[in-house]
N, C-alpha and C positions, 0 to 999 in steps of 0.2 A: 562436419558440424552443420546443423541447420542454419540457413541464412538468417532466421529470426531468433535463433537461440540467444537468450539473454546472457550478459556477461557474468552474472552471479552464478549461473549454472556451471561455469568452467573455472571458478576461482575458489580457493580455500580447500585444503586437503583435510581428510579425516583426522590425521595426526595433529594438524594445526588447531582444529576445533577442540580436540581433547586437551591439547596444551592449555588453551585459554580457559577451559573449564577447571582444570587443576589450578591454574594461576588465580582465578577468582576465588576458589576455596581457600587458598593460602594467603592471598594479599587483599582480597576484597574487590568489589566492582570498580571503585574509583581508580585504583592503581592499574587495573586491567585496561580501563578506558584510556589512561595516559600511555600505557605501553603500546597499545595498538597503533598509535601514531608513528612509532618507530618501525613497526612491521609494514604499515601501509606505505611508508616512505620508499621502500624498495619498489613497490608496484608503480608509484608515482614517477620514479626516476627511470625505470627500465621497461615497464609494460606499456608499449605504445598503444596496444588495443584498448587497454583500460582508459588511457587518456582520450583516445578518439571517442570512446563510448560516452564519456562525460561531457565532451565538448558541446553537443547541440544545446543542452540545457544551460551550460556556463555561458555560451555566446548570447543566449536570450536574456539571461539574468544579469550578466555583466558585459554589455556590448562594448564598453569602452576598454576592456582589459586586453592587453597584448603581451606576448612574450612570457617573461617570468611571472608577471602578475596573473595571467591566465592560467599558467601551470599551477600556481599557488592555489587558485580557486579550485582546480580539479583535485589537487591533493587534499584540501580541506573537505571537499565533498566525499572523497573516497574514505577518509579517516572517520568522518561522521557516520558513514554506513557501517563501518566496523564497530563503532560505539553502539549503534542501534542494535546490532546483532548481539552484542554482549549484554545489553540491558534486557533484551528478550530472553536470552539464556538464563540470566539471573532470576528473572521472574518465574521462569519454568522450574528452576531448582528450589526456589524459596517460597513459592506461592505468591498470592496477590497481596504483597505487603509494601509494594513500592509506592513512595509518595506521589500523589497525583491530584489534579484538580480538573474541573470541567467548565467549559464555556458554552452558553446557549444550549443547555441540555433539555429544556422543557419539551421541545417538539419531539425529540427522540423518545423521551420518557413516556409521553402520551401514547405514542405508537406502540411501544413495548408493552405498556399496561393493557392495551386492548388486544386480547388474545384471539379475537374473532376475525382479525384481518392481518394479512401479511404485508410486508413492505420490502423494498430494496434498500440496502445500505451500501453506498458507494464509498469504498476506501481507496487509498492510493499508496504507492510505494513512497511514502513520506514519513520521516521520523521513525519512531519505533512502531511501524505499522503492524507488526505481529501482535502487539498488545490490543488491537481492535477487538479480537475475539475475547480476550480477558475482560474487556469492558462490558461485554454482553453476557458473560457467564452467570452473573448474579440474578438475571431476570427470569431464568428458567424457561426460556424460549428455545425451540429447536432452530439452529442456524445452519444454513446451507452455504458452503463456500465454493463458488465457482472459480476454479483455478487449475493451472497446469500442475500435474503431479510433480513433487519435488524430485529432482535428480539426485539430491543428497539427502539421505535419511536423517542426517544430523541437523538439517535445516528445514525440518517439517514446519509447515505454515501454522501448525497448532502447538509449536514448541513452548509458547507462553502459557498454555492452558492444559498441561498434562493431566491434572486431576479431574478435569471434566471434559476430556476430549470426546467422550461418547455423545455429548450434547451437540457436537458439531459434525456435520456430514460434508464430505468432499464430493462435489460434482465435477468430474473431469472435463476440462475445457476442450480436450481433444476427442471427446466422445461424439455421439450422433448429434448433428446440428449444433455442435459446440456446447452441448449441455443446456441450451436455451429452453427446450421443452420441459426438462426436469425442473428448471428454475421456475417456470411459469406454474407448473403443477404444485410446487412447494409453496409459492405465494398464495395460491388458491386454497391451500390447506391451512392457511393462517400462520405460516412459518416465515422466518426472516431469510432473505437471500442476500449474501454478501458478495459483491462483485468489485474487482479492481477497475477503476475508471480511467487510469492514466497510461497504461502500457498497451500497445497493440501487439497481440500474439498470433496474428495470422487471420483473424476474423475481419468482419466489415468495420470500417473506420470512417471518420470524417474530421476535417481540420477545424480547429477552433482557435480564436485569438488567445495568445499567451504572451504577455509583456509586449514587446514591439513587433513580434512576429506571430507565428502560428505553429501549433503542434497537432499531430494526428492523435485522436482519442478513439477508443473502441466504442462501437454502438451497442454492445451487448447489454449493459445495465439499463439503457434507455429503451431498448426493444422489449426487455422483460417487463418493465414498468408499463409501457404502452399496451402490450398485449394482455396484461393482467389487470390493468386499471388500478394500479396501486401507487402510493407516494414513494418518493425517494428522499433519503437523508444522507448527505455527505458526512464523512467522519475523517478527521485528520488528527493524528497522534504525534505531537512534537515532544522533544525532550530538551530540557535546559542545557546550555553549553557545558555546564559542570556535571552533567549526568545525574543530577540530584532529584529531578522531578519530571513527571510526565504531564502534558497538557492534552486533554481530550477536547477538541474543538468540534462541536457539532454544527453543521451548516443548517440553514433554514430549510424547512420541508419544501421539496420541489415537486410540483404537480406536472405530470406528463399526460398530455392528451393523446388519445388513441382509441381505436375500435378493434376489439378482439376478432371481429368478423371480416376484417379486410386487411390487406397488406399495408404495413406502415412504411411510408416513404422516408428516406434518410433525412430529407430537409425538414420534416416535421419534428425531428429530434434535435435540431440545431439550437433552439432556444434553451431547453433544459441543460443540454451539454455545455453551452456557453456559460450558464450560471454556475455550473460545477467548476469549469475552467477558471472563472473569476475567483471562486473560493480558493482554489489551489494556488493561484497567483498571489492572493492576499497572504496566504500562509508562507509562501516563498519569500515574500518581502520581510516577514517577521523572522523566519528561520531560513536564510538563503542556502544553507548547506545541508538541508534535509530533504531535498527533492531527488530521490534515487531513481530517476528515469534514464537509465543508461541505455543508449541506442546501440543495438547490435550492428556489426559490420554488414 
């Protein structure tokens, strides 16, 4: 197993995923989200690696927690991830009919409406993050997703948009130069590039303040923006605790200074990265069990 392999790549069998699909068809999403808490309890009790992976975030978000209370935070975090996957699967099976609302949408809408220029959308493994693509599907823009190919076909990152998957292109993050050149070319064609901004998957990274400590964040989205001279918009997709509604929270447009003719120094990207980290922290305060930044062993 790779040292940086994420926990989600090694959890959840094909049979288990099929079981929950049938369960949702028979009993509905609400009951499936309730039942997943019983399933996740097994992992919370007996899977030490899963608990270790959840601890770095839990310790930052709940620094006062110890013993059973800390374990309970880890359990709630893992169960919420199960709920997020079920919501994404439900959207994929039923189309974009899930109740949702948006906050601070104007900046993103203006960028999407201007087809002459591309931009970078920074998403996170937060809430029902798979629905980020569904939120862009209605604008008719080509979206390039820079990501690691899914180890499990059942957990395709486009699972929430099966009807318009052709609108979304996958740029493999394990390709030449981490896919950055393809991302820059896509932005220059006036397309949207969607990059995860919270997990480090082997590329260059830099620490940023997060709650009372710091976390490592990847440089890739900020390098693309600096080299192509485009704006960046963070997007966070939260779901209500009763799994009844999604919240699309668009961050303010972030401007990244850079020169395409010279090498960008990591310290030049510290300010925009810190702005994104503050946005993630604010959402973590509102929805503390929806930051799925599990650290690999």
